[in-house]
N, C-alpha and C positions, 0 to 999 in steps of 0.2 A: 648358211653362209658358204660362199664358194671358196675353193682353194684351201690352204692350210689354216688351221685354227690358231687364233691368237691365244697366248697364255692367259690364265686367269688373272684378274686385276688384284693388285695388292697395295696400291697406294691409298691414302686416306682420301676418299671421295667426298667426305662431309655429308653423307646421305643418311637419313634417319633409319633406314631399314637394312643397312649393310654394315653390320657390326662384327663380322667374322674377323678373327685375327687381331682383336683389340688387345693392346699390350699396355700394362701398367695403368697409371692414373686412378688407382683404387681410392686413395685418400682424397683426390680432387673430386671424384664422382660423389663420394659421401658428403664432402663439403658443399658441393653445388646442390645436392638434394636437400641438405639441411637449410641452405639459404632460401630455396624455393618454398620451404615449409614456413619460413618466418617472414618472407617478403613477397609481395604480389608482383614486383617487377625486379628481375635479376638480369644483369647484362654481363656476359662473359666477354672479357676484352683480352687482347694479346696480339702479338705480331702475326703476320700472315704465315700460314703453314705450321702453327704451333699446336694445332689439334683442337681448336675451339668447337668446330662443328661436330666433330666425332664425339667429343665429351658431352655436348648438349644432346646429341642423338642417343647416347648411352643412357643418360639420366632420364630423358623423356620416355624411352622404351621401357626402362625398369620401373617407372612410376605407375601408380594405380589410376591416375587421372587420364581421361581421354585427351589426346593431344592432336594438334594440327601443325604441320611443318610448312612454313612459308619461305620459299627460296626467292629472295629478292635480288640476287646478284645479276640475273638476266633481265630484270625490269629496268626500264630507262625513264619512263614517264611517271612523275610523282602521283599523277591521278590514278595510276594503275595499282598503287599499293593496296588500297582497300579491295580491289577486285581480286588480287592475288590472295588476300586473306580469306575472302569468301570461297574462292576456288579450293584452297588447301583444306578448308574445313568441310568441304562437300556441301556447302549451303547454296542451294539454287534459288534464285529470285528472278521472276519475269517482269516485275513492275518497273516503272520508270524511276523509282527511288534509287539513290546511291547505296552501295553496300554498307556504308557507315551508318545508315539508318536501319537497314534490314538485319544486319548481323546481330546487333544487340537484341532485337526481337526474337530471333531464332535461337540465341544462346541463353536467353533469360532463364535463371534458376538452375543452370547446369555448371558443375565444376569442370573447367576446361583449362588445359595448358596450351598456350599459343606460343610456338617457337618461331622467331623471326631471324633468319640467317642472312647475313650479307647486306645489311641495310645502310652501310656507310655513305654511299653516294645518294641516298634518299633519306637522309637523317631527319630533315625537317618534316617531311610528309609522314614518315614513320612515327616520329615522336608525337605529332599532332593526333594521329589515329590511335596510338596506344593510350594516350592520355584520355581521349574520349571514351574508348572501350572500357578502360579500367574504372572510369567514373560511372558508367552506365551498368557495368556487370560486376557486382560485388564478389562473385565466385570465380572470376577469371584471374588467372595468373599468366604472366608473360615472361618468357625466357628469350632474351635478345642475344644475338651472337654477332660481334663485330669488332672492329679495331678501335672503336671509340664509344663512349657512353652516349645514351640518348639525351641525357641532360634533363631528366624529369625529376620532380620532387618525389621522394620515397624510393628512388632507384637504388638497388643494392648492387655494387660493382663486385665482380668476381674475376680479378686478374689471373690469367693462366700463364704460368711460367713454362719454359721448355722442360723437357724430361731431365731427370737427374741422371748421373753417370751410369748407374746400373740399369735403369730402365731404357736409356738410350742404346746401350749395348744390347739389351734384350730385344728391342725393336729391330735393330740392324741385323742381328743374327737370325731373328725370326723371318724377316723379309728375304734374307739370303737363302734360307732353306726353301722358301717358296719359289725361288729362282732355280732351285736344284743345285745350288753352289754353297754347301754348308761351310761356315767359317766358325772359328773358335774365338772365345773371349781372350784376346791377347793385347799386348802393348800397342800394336799398330791399329787394331780395331778401336781401342779406347781413345787413342790420340785422334783418330778420324772423327769419332763421335764428339770429342771435345772441340775440335776445330769447327764442327758444324753446329756448335752451341746446343746440341740436344734437340734441335728443331725437327719434329717428325717428318715433315715433307722433305727437308733437305736430306735426312737419313735415308728415306725411301728412294729418292732420286739417286743417291750414291749406291744403294744396294742394287738398283736397276742396272748398274754397270759391271756387276761382278762376273758376268759371263765372259767379259773381255779383259777385265783388269783385276789384279789382286788387290787386297786392302792396302798393301804398301805402295803399289802403283797409283791407286786412287789418292792416297795421301800426298804423294809427290805432285801429282797434277793439280790437286786442290791448293797446295802450297804455292805453286806457280801462279794460280789465279789470284790468290790473296796478294802476292807480291805486286802483281800488275796493278791492282786496285789501290794499294797502300804505299806504293813507292818502296817496297822491300820490307816494311815493318811487319812483325809477326804478332803484334798485339791483337787480342780478340776484338773483332769488329762489333758494332751494335747489331742487335739481332736482326733487324730488318735488312741491314746490309749483308749479314751472313746469308740470309735466305736468297736475296737477289744474287749474291755471289754464287750460291749453290745452283740456282736456276741457270744463271749465265754460264757457269762451268759445264752444267749438263748440256746446255745448248751448244757450246763449243765442241763437245765430244760427239755430237750428232753428225751424221753425214750430211752433205748438202741437200739431198732429197728429204731427209728427216727434218732438217730446219725449215725447208720450204713448206712441207706439209704442216708442221707445227704452226707456222705463221698463218697459213690459209685456213686452218681449222677454226681460227678465232672468229670467223664470220658467223659461225653457228651460235644460236642462243639455246641454252639447255642441252639436251642430249641430241645425238644424231646417229644415223645408221650408215652402213657401209655404202649402199647405193648412192646416198646423197653425197658422201665424201668423194666417191669416184667421179661423179658429175661435176660437182662444184670445184674441187681442188685439183683435178688433173689438168694436164696440158702445160705448155710453156715451161719445160724443164722437168715435168713429172708425168711420165706416160701413165695412162689409166691402168695398164696392166701391172704397174709397179705399186699402185696405191695400197693394195691389201698388205703386201709385204712390209712396206714402210709404216703403215698404221700399226701392224703387229709389233714392230720394233719400238714404236713410241709407247705402246701398252707395256711391253716388257721393261721399258725404262721408267715406268711410272709417270710419264708425261701425260698419258691418257689412261682412263680407267674404263673397264667394260662392265656392263650390268645387264641382267636379263629382265625383260619387261613383258607384259601381255602382248606387246606389239613386236616382240623378238629382241635380238641382241642390239644394244644401244651403247654408245660411247659418250664419255663426258670428259671435259677438261676442267681442272681446278681453276678457280678464279685468278689466283696469283700467277699460275702458269699461263693462263689465257692472256692476262695483261701484258706479260713479257712478250708473248708471241705477237700480240696486236701491235706493239710498238715496232717490231720488226716488219710486220706487214705494211704499216704506214711508211716505214723507211724505204721499202722496195718500190713504192709508188704504184703498187698493184691493188690497193685496197678497194678503189671504186669498181674496178673490173670484177673483183671477187664478190663484192656485194651485189652486183648485177647478176652474176651467175647464181648466187644464193637466191635472189629474187626469182630468177627464171625457174629454178628447181621447184620452189614452193608454189609458184603459179601453176606449174605442171602437176604438182601433187594435188593441189586444190581442184584442178580440172578433172583429174582422174578420180578423186574422191567423190566429186559431184556426180560423175557418170556412174560410178560403182555403188552409189547410194541406192540406186534402183537395181539391185541385184542381190544374190545370196550373200554377198560380202558386206552387207550393210553394217553389221555389228563390228566387223573388222575395220571398216572405215571409221566408225565412231571411236574405236580404241586408238586408231592411228592418228586421227586429228587431235585427240586428247594429249598424246605425247609430243606432237609436233607444234602445239600452240605457241610456245615461246619463239620458235623460228618463224611461224606464220605471222605473229605479231611484229617481229622485227622486219619481215618483208613488207607488211602493210605500212609500218612507220616509214620505211625507206621510200616507198612509192608516194606516200601522201605528203612527204616533205621535199620532194623533188618535183618541180613544176612539170618537167617533161615526162615524168613517170605517173602522173595523176590518173590517167586512163587505166593503167595497170592496177593501181590501188582500187579503183572503182570496180574493175572486173574481179579482183581477188575478194573484196568485201562481199560482192554479190554472189560469187560462186560458192562462198561458205555459208549460204542460206541454211543448208541442212544442219550445220554446226550450231548456228544461232537458234534455229527453230526446233530442230529435232533432238538436240543434245543439251538442252537446258542452259543456253547462254544468250538469252534474249537481250539482257542488259548490256553485255559487252558488245554484241552485234550492233545494237542500236547506236552505240558510240562510234564505232568504225563507219557504219553506213551513213550517219549524219555528216561525219567529216568528209567522206568521199563524195557524197551526193552534192555537197555544197561547192565542189570545185568545178570550174569550167575546163574541161580537158580537151575539147575538140574531137572527142571520140564519143558520139552520141549513144551508140549501142551499149557501151560500158556504163555510161551514166544512167541510162534507162533501167538497166538491170539493178543497179544500186538503189534506184528510186522505188521500183516495185517491191524489192525485198525490204526496204525501209518501211514502206507502207504495210506490208505483211506483218513485220515485227511489231509495229505500233498497234495494229489491230489486235494482235494476241495479248499485248500489254494493256488493252482497254483504253488506249490513248487515242480517242476517236478523231479529234481535231487534226493533229499532225498526220494521222493515218490518211484521212480524207485528202489533205493537202498534198501529200507525197504521191498518192495514187492519181489525183487530178493532174498534177504536173506531169507525171509519167504518161498518162493517156494523151494529153495534149501534145507533148513533145514527140511521142511515138507516132501519132497521126501525121504530124508535120514531116517526120523523118521517113514516113511510109514503112514503118517497122511493124509488121503484123504480129510477130511473136510478142513484142513488148505491149502492144495493144491488148492482146489476149490475156497476158498476165495482169495488166492493170485492171482490166474488166473483171477478171476472176477475183482478185483480191478486194475490189470494190463490192462485188457480190457477197463476199465473205463478211465484209463490214456491215452490209445490209442485213445479213442473217443474224449476226449477234446483236443488232440493234432492233430486231423484231420487225423489220420491213420485209416480210416474207415474199409478197408478190414481186417486189423489185429484186430481191435476192435471187429468186427463181429465174427471172428474166435475164439478169446479168450472168448468172452461172451457166444457164443453157447456151447463151450466146458465146461465152468464153469457151465452153466445151466444144461447140461447133467450130470455132476458130482453131482450137487445138487439132481437131480432126482434119480440117482442111490443110493445116501445115504439116501434119504427121507427127505432132509432139505427143510423146507418151513417157511419163515419168511419175515419180511420187507426187509432185505438185498436181499433175492432171488428175490422178486418182483421188487426191484430196478434194479436188473440185467436184468430182462425182459424189463423194461422201457428203460434202456440204450441201449439194443439191438434194441428196437423199434426206438429210436432216430437215431441210426446208419442206420437203414433201411430207415427212412424218409429222412435223409441227402443224401442218395444214390438214392432217387427218388421213392422208393417203398412205397408210402403212404398207399395203402390197407393193406400191411403186418404190417406196423407200427400201423395202427388203430386196426387190429385184435389182435395184441399182447397187446395193451393197454386196449382194451375193456375187454380182459381176465383178466388183472391185476385189472382193476376196479371191475369186478365181484368178484374176490377172496377177494379183500379188503373189499367190502361191505358185503360179507358173514362173514368175521372175525371182522368187525367193525374197520378196519385199516384205518386211515385218512392221515397219513404222506406220505407213498408211493403212495397212491391214488392221492394226489395232483400233484405229478410228472407225473403220467399217464395222468391226465387231461391236463397238460401242453403240452404233445406230441399230444394229441387229438386236442387241440386248434391249435397247429401248423399245423396239417393236415387240420383242418377246414379252416384256413386262406388260405392255399395253394389251397384248393378246391373252394375258392371264397365265403365262408360263414362267413363273419365277425361277424354277429349277434350270430351265434353258437359259434364262437371262443371267443367272449366276455363273453358269458354265462359260458363257461368252465373255462376261465381264472379268472373270478370273484370268482368262487368256489375254484379254485386252490390258488389264492392269499389269500383268507380269511383263509384257513386252514394253509398255510405256515406261515402266520403272527401270527396265534394263537399259533403255536409251537415255535415262535421266530426263525424260519428258514429263515435266511437272504438270503441265496442263492436261495431258492425257491421263495421268495418274489421278488427279483430283476429280476430273469428270467421272472416272470409273468409281472412285470412292463414293461420290454423291449418289450415283445410281445403285451401287451395292448397298448403301444404307437403306434405300427404299425397298429393294428386294428383301433385305433382311427383316425389315418391318413387316412386309407382306408374308414372310414365313413365320411370323409370330414372335420374333426376338426383338422387342422394342428397345430394350436396354442396349443391346449391341448396336442397333441402328442409330440410337442417339450418340453412342460413343464414336461411331464412324462419322457422323455429322460433325462432331467436335473436331475430329482429326482433319476432316476436309476443310473446316472453317480456318484452322491454323494454316493449312497449305495455301488457301486463297490469299492470305496475307503476302505470300511470296509470288503469287501469280498476277494479281491485279484485281480489277473489279470483280467481286464474287459472281460467278455464273454470268459474267459479261454484263450484269445489270439487266439481263434479258428475262422477260416474263415467261417465255417458253422454256428456256434452259432452267429457270428457277422453279417451274411447276413441280417436278419430282421432289425437289427439296422441301417445298411447302407441304406437299402431301405426306411425305415421310415425317415431318415435324408434327403435323396434326395427328397422325396415327400414333406416333410414339408418345405424345403428350396425353392423349386419351387413355393409353394403356398404363402409363407410369405415373401420371400426375405431374404438375409443373415442377415441383421440387426435385423429384427423382430424375426427371428428364434433364433439368439443368445441371444436376450433379454429374450425370453420365456425359453430357456434352463437355463439361469442364475437364473430366478425366480424359476424354478423347483429345482435347486440345493440348494435353500435356504429353501426348505421344509425338515423338519426332517422326520424320517422314519414313525412315526405314522401319520403325516399329509399327507405324500405322499400316504400311503396305503388308508387312509380315502378318499382322493380325487379320487384315482383310482377306489375305490369301489362305491363311491357315485356320482362321476362326478361333485360334487358341493362343494367339500371341507368338506363334512360331515364325521364324524367318522364312522367306521364299525359298523354294527348292534350290539346291546348290548349283543346278545347271543354269540358273538365271544369273547373268553377270550383275554384280552390285554396282551402282553408280560410283563415280570417283569419290574418294574420301570417306565412304560409308563405314568401312571397317573400324575407323577410329572412334566411331560413336557407339560401339557395342556396349561400352561400360556406362553410358549415360542415358540409356533408354529409361524413360519414366512413364508413369501414367496408370499402368495396370488396367484392369477392366471393371465392368459393372456387374461382376458375377452375381452379387447379392440381388441385383435388380432384374436378372434374367428370368424369363418365364420357363419353367421346367416342363 
C-alpha cells in the first residue's frame, strides 16, 4: 500500500474469521450454542449494530461442526441466494442444475452448520431455500442472522439485546485503548454508553472520535444531536433510532471530504481495495491524492474496517453504515455517475485479468476474481438492466470466461452469459464473444443442444460481420463439441482449421493452447500417440515459457494418457499428480475428475485394485457435479471401463462395489488428497486450496479399502 498506513480495524465487521477484541456476550454465546443444539433453525434477531453477526461468528467458530458463512447483504437478486450458499460452502457444480438440487446431494450425510447473514431484503427466497434444505438434509442446522425472523415452522428465535452497562463500558474503553487514547470508567463514560443504549456499533463509532474529542465533549455533541431529532426531549429513543442517531452524528462530525467518500464507497459490493477507491471515488471535490488519507480517517472512525486477504489489504463497510451513506449519495444526485465509474473500473479489471490469465500471475488472477465477485456481479447487473449498457454487459460476461471455465463457476457463468447473449446491443463483437463463451460453457456442462445452437449462431453472425476472431472461436468450440461426442474426424478438421485461423490472426492465449490439447486428444483417440505427444509437449513448452498453469494441466493429462498407453504407469502417475494438483488449485472440477479417472486406471495397472476402485467411486461422485460422466463419450470412457474390468477381476464384484461406495463417501478435498498422497493425506501446503475447503476438514468421511488392498 502506498503512503501512510491506516490504523488497524476495530469496529465490528460481522465477519466469521475476525473475532479479535471480542468483548462480553459470554452468556449470550452459551445460550445461542445451546439453542443450536436443540433446534435445527435458529434466527438471531435484533436492531442493526447490536452485534448479531459477531455473536453468530463466535458461536460458529467455537463449535465442532463444519460451517459455511453466507453473506447475503450484497446480493440483490433472489435467484442468487442458492448460488451464494453453494459458493460459501465451497461446493462446485458444473451441471445445468440449480444449486438447490446439487447442494443437498453434496451435503448428504454430513453434519453442517449453515450461517445466513443479512437476509432481510431477500427473506422470501431465503426462507424457501432454508425450508427445502432442512427437509432434504436431516443433519443440517441453520443459523440465520437478521432483523426479522424467517417465519418458518420450527424456527427458534434468539433476540439479542444491547450490551449491559458494564459490558458497554468495557467495549468502549477497549476500543479507546486500540485508538491509543485510554479512558477510565467514569460518570461521563457511563452516561455516554447509556445514551447510546449499549449498541456496540454506536459505541465503536463514538470511540473512533476520541482522538479529537474527550468523553465529555462527545456527550455534549451527542446530546445536541438527540435534541435536534426529538425537539429537545431527553428520553431514551428506540434502539433503531439510537443507532441512526449515532451514525448521523458520526456523519456530521466528518469533514466534507470524509462525508463525500463515505457516500461514494457505497457503490461497492463486498470488499474493495485502495486502487479501486482511488479510481471510482476521486474527482469532483475529492482529489485522488487525498483519497488514502480520507480513507484512513474513516477506518480510524470505525466507518470502514480493514482486513487482510490472500489478495492483499481490503476494506469493508458495515451494512447499516452503507445504507446511511447510500441515502446521501442518492441525495447528491451523483449515484448514476458513480455506478458508471464503478462499472468502468470492473470492466478494466476483467480485461486485465483476462490478459494476465495467460501469464505467471494466473493464480493471482484467480484469487483476485474470487474476492471481487460481488462487485463484478453488481457491474454485470447494472449493465444488463440498462439498455444503453447491454454491450458492456456482454463484453464483461464474455471476458470472464476464465472465471466461469477455469475457476469452477460454470453454472453462474451460464446464467450471466444467457442473459447477455439474449440482448440486442448493437455492438456485434461483444455479443459474439458472449455467444462463443456461452457455447463453450454449455459444452463443458454436457448440454449439447444449447451448445450447438449458441456456436452455430455465433459462427453465422461472425461471418456476416466479417469477424475472423469470432469465427475462429466458434469453429474451435464446435470442434471441442465434436470431440466429446466422439465425432473424431470432424473434431480434427474443425480444430485444425480454428488453429490455422488463430495463427493467421496472431492469437495466442490459454484458449488457443487448449485447442492444441483438444487436437492432441483427438489424435490420441485415433491411435496416433506420437503426434499427440508432440502437440502436448509443444503446449507444455509454451505454457512454461509464459508461466501458464491451467492449460498446461490438460496437456499433462494427454501426456499421461499416452504414457499409460505406452505401458509406462510410473510416468503416467507423475504427470497426473502434477495435473491434478494444478487443476485442484484452480478449483477446476473437470480437470480434477478427469485426472482421478485416469489415476484410478494407473493404480489398477500398478496392482492396487482396491485403491483403484475407491478412486473410481470418488470420481463418480464428482461427475454428479460436472455433468454427463466422461461426456457420454466412448473414447473418454474407455479407461474407466478398463479400470473397472481389471478391479472387478481382482476383487470380485462384492468387494469392488464396497470400495466404490467408500470412495463415493469422500468429499472432493479428501479424494484429491488421497489421490495425491495415496494415504489420505492432504495435498502439499504449497498448493492453494480452493475456496471454502478449510471449512470441510472436520467432515471428511469415507476412509479407504485398506483391507482389500493387495500387499
